[in-house]
C-alpha positions in Angstrom: -33.9 30.6 51.3 -37.2 30.6 49.3 -39.1 33.4 47.6 -42.7 33.8 48.5 -45.1 32.4 45.9 -46.6 35.2 43.8 -48.2 35.5 40.3 -45.3 35.4 37.8 -45.4 36.1 34.1 -43.4 33.9 31.8 -43.3 33.2 28.1 -41.2 32.0 25.1 -40.3 28.8 26.7 -37.5 26.8 25.1 -37.0 23.2 26.2 -33.6 21.9 25.1 -32.0 18.6 26.0 -28.4 17.8 25.1 -28.3 14.2 24.0 -26.1 11.8 25.8 -26.4 8.8 23.5 -28.8 6.0 24.5 -26.3 3.3 23.9 -24.0 4.5 26.6 -23.7 1.9 29.4 -24.8 3.2 32.7 -23.8 0.5 35.1 -20.2 1.5 35.4 -20.7 5.2 34.8 -20.0 6.3 38.4 -16.9 4.1 38.7 -15.6 5.5 35.4 -16.0 9.1 36.5 -14.2 8.4 39.8 -11.1 7.1 38.0 -11.2 9.4 35.0 -13.5 12.4 35.2 -13.6 13.8 31.6 -13.8 17.4 32.8 -11.0 17.6 35.3 -7.2 18.1 35.0 -5.1 15.1 35.9 -3.8 16.6 39.1 -7.4 17.4 40.3 -8.9 13.9 40.0 -10.6 12.7 43.1 -11.0 8.9 42.9 -12.5 8.2 46.3 -16.2 7.4 46.3 -16.9 9.7 49.3 -15.5 12.6 47.2 -18.6 12.6 45.0 -21.1 15.3 45.8 -24.4 16.7 44.5 -23.9 20.4 44.0 -26.5 23.1 43.3 -25.7 26.7 42.3 -28.3 29.4 41.9 -27.5 32.9 40.7 -30.5 35.1 41.5 -30.6 38.6 40.1 -33.4 40.8 41.4 -34.3 44.4 40.5 -37.1 47.1 40.3 -38.0 49.5 37.6 -35.4 51.9 39.0 -32.7 49.7 37.5 -34.2 49.5 34.0 -32.2 52.6 32.8 -28.5 53.3 32.6 -26.1 52.8 34.3 -27.9 50.2 36.4 -29.1 48.2 33.3 -25.5 47.7 32.3 -24.5 46.5 35.7 -27.6 44.2 35.9 -26.9 42.7 32.5 -23.3 42.0 33.5 -24.2 39.6 36.3 -22.5 36.2 35.7 -24.3 33.0 34.7 -21.8 30.8 36.5 -19.3 31.3 39.3 -16.6 29.1 40.7 -17.2 27.2 43.9 -15.1 27.4 47.0 -11.7 25.8 46.8 -12.8 23.2 49.5 -16.0 21.4 50.0 -18.1 22.5 53.0 -17.9 20.0 55.9 -20.9 17.9 56.7 -22.2 16.6 53.4 -22.6 12.8 52.9 -25.3 10.3 51.9 -28.6 12.1 51.3 -27.0 15.6 51.4 -26.1 18.3 48.8 -24.2 21.5 48.8 -26.0 24.7 47.7 -23.9 27.6 46.3 -26.4 30.4 46.9 -25.5 33.6 45.0 -27.6 36.9 45.2 -27.2 39.9 42.9 -29.3 42.6 44.4 -30.2 46.1 43.1 -29.3 47.6 46.5 -25.7 46.4 46.3 -25.1 47.5 42.7 -25.6 43.8 41.6 -22.3 42.7 43.1 -22.6 38.9 43.7 -22.9 37.9 47.3 -22.4 34.1 47.9 -22.6 31.5 50.6 -22.3 27.7 50.6 -25.0 25.8 52.5 -25.2 22.0 53.2 -28.8 20.8 52.8 -30.7 17.6 52.8 -31.6 16.4 49.3 -35.1 15.9 50.6 -35.6 19.7 50.7 -35.0 20.2 47.0 -36.5 23.6 46.5 -34.5 26.5 45.0 -36.6 29.5 44.2 -39.0 28.2 41.5 -37.0 25.1 40.7 -37.6 21.7 42.5 -35.3 18.7 42.6 -36.2 15.1 43.5 -33.8 12.1 43.8 -34.8 8.9 41.9 -33.0 5.7 40.9 -32.1 7.3 37.6 -30.6 10.5 39.1 -32.2 13.8 40.1 -35.3 15.1 38.4 -35.3 18.9 37.9 -38.7 20.7 37.6 -39.5 24.4 37.0 -42.8 25.4 38.5 -44.0 21.7 38.2 -42.8 21.2 34.6 -40.2 18.5 34.3 -37.1 19.9 32.6 -34.7 16.9 32.6 -33.2 14.2 34.8 -29.5 14.5 35.7 -27.6 11.2 36.1 -24.4 10.5 38.1 -21.5 12.5 36.8 -23.6 14.9 34.8 -24.6 18.5 35.0 -27.6 20.6 34.0 -28.8 24.2 33.9 -32.2 26.0 34.0 -32.3 29.7 33.1 -35.5 31.7 33.5 -36.8 35.1 34.4 -40.1 36.6 35.5 -41.9 39.3 37.5 -43.9 39.6 40.7 -45.9 42.3 42.3 -45.0 43.0 45.9 -45.5 45.7 48.6 -42.3 47.7 49.3 -42.2 50.7 51.5 -46.0 50.8 51.6 -46.1 50.9 47.8 -47.1 48.2 45.3 -44.0 47.6 43.1 -43.0 45.1 40.4 -39.9 43.0 41.1 -38.0 41.5 38.2 -36.0 38.3 38.5 -33.5 36.3 36.6 -32.3 32.9 38.0 -29.6 30.6 36.7 -29.9 27.2 38.4 -27.1 24.7 37.9 -26.8 21.2 39.3 -24.1 18.5 39.3 -25.0 15.0 40.5 -22.5 12.7 42.1 -19.6 14.8 40.8 -16.1 15.5 42.2 -15.9 18.8 44.0 -13.6 21.4 42.3 -14.0 25.1 41.8 -14.5 25.2 38.0 -17.2 22.5 38.0 -19.9 24.6 36.3 -17.5 26.1 33.6 -18.0 23.0 31.5 -20.8 22.8 28.9 -23.9 21.3 30.7 -25.2 17.9 29.7 -28.8 19.2 30.0 -30.2 22.7 29.4 -33.7 24.2 29.8 -34.4 27.9 29.2 -37.5 30.0 29.8 -36.7 33.7 29.1 -39.0 36.5 27.9 -38.8 40.2 27.3 -39.8 41.8 30.7 -41.9 44.9 30.0 
C-alpha cells in the first residue's frame, strides 16, 4: 500500500545516529544474536537460523483540518509510536522476504489503530515515503531519497516524520496531514515486543504543521 506522490512540506530535520561502536566485531554478530539475543527473555530465545526475520512496522496517522480542534486533536495525538507484533510470525517468509506490520490510524475511525501483517519481497522496499534496500552491510533506509542509516543484522531502526499534501476529496481541494513512524528490524528473532526496545538507529523529521 503506497500513497500517491504529491508535494509535501517538511522542515526542522533532525538526523540522529545511535553509535554502535566501530570496534565491535561483525563476523559472528548473527551467530551471537541467535544464541543470546540481548533484548529477549530466556524463555523467548529462538536459536534456529530460519527463525531470523526482517520486520517492518509503519504506523500511519492521517487527518484533515476537521481534526485539528478538540476532542479529535487529543485522540490524534494519542496514537501510538509502536505496537506489538502478532504472537506468531505470518507464514511464507524466508530468504529474500520480509514481514510488514501495516498500521493505519484514520480520522474516519476516530484514530483507532487498524493493523495487518503482510509478507513482502525485500525487493519491493517502499513504505509510504521511506525506501529500503538490502546490501552486504544490511538494509539501507532512505526517506525521500535521503539516506538515514544502514541497519545491520540483529539491529533495529526508526524513522519518524510528518508532512502535508493537497488532494481532491468529495470534489473539494483539501489538505491532508500525515505522521508516519517507520520501524525496521533486520535478521531478528520474531517476538511481539520487538519494537519496544530502544532502537539502534533513529532519524526524525518533524515540523509544526500549520
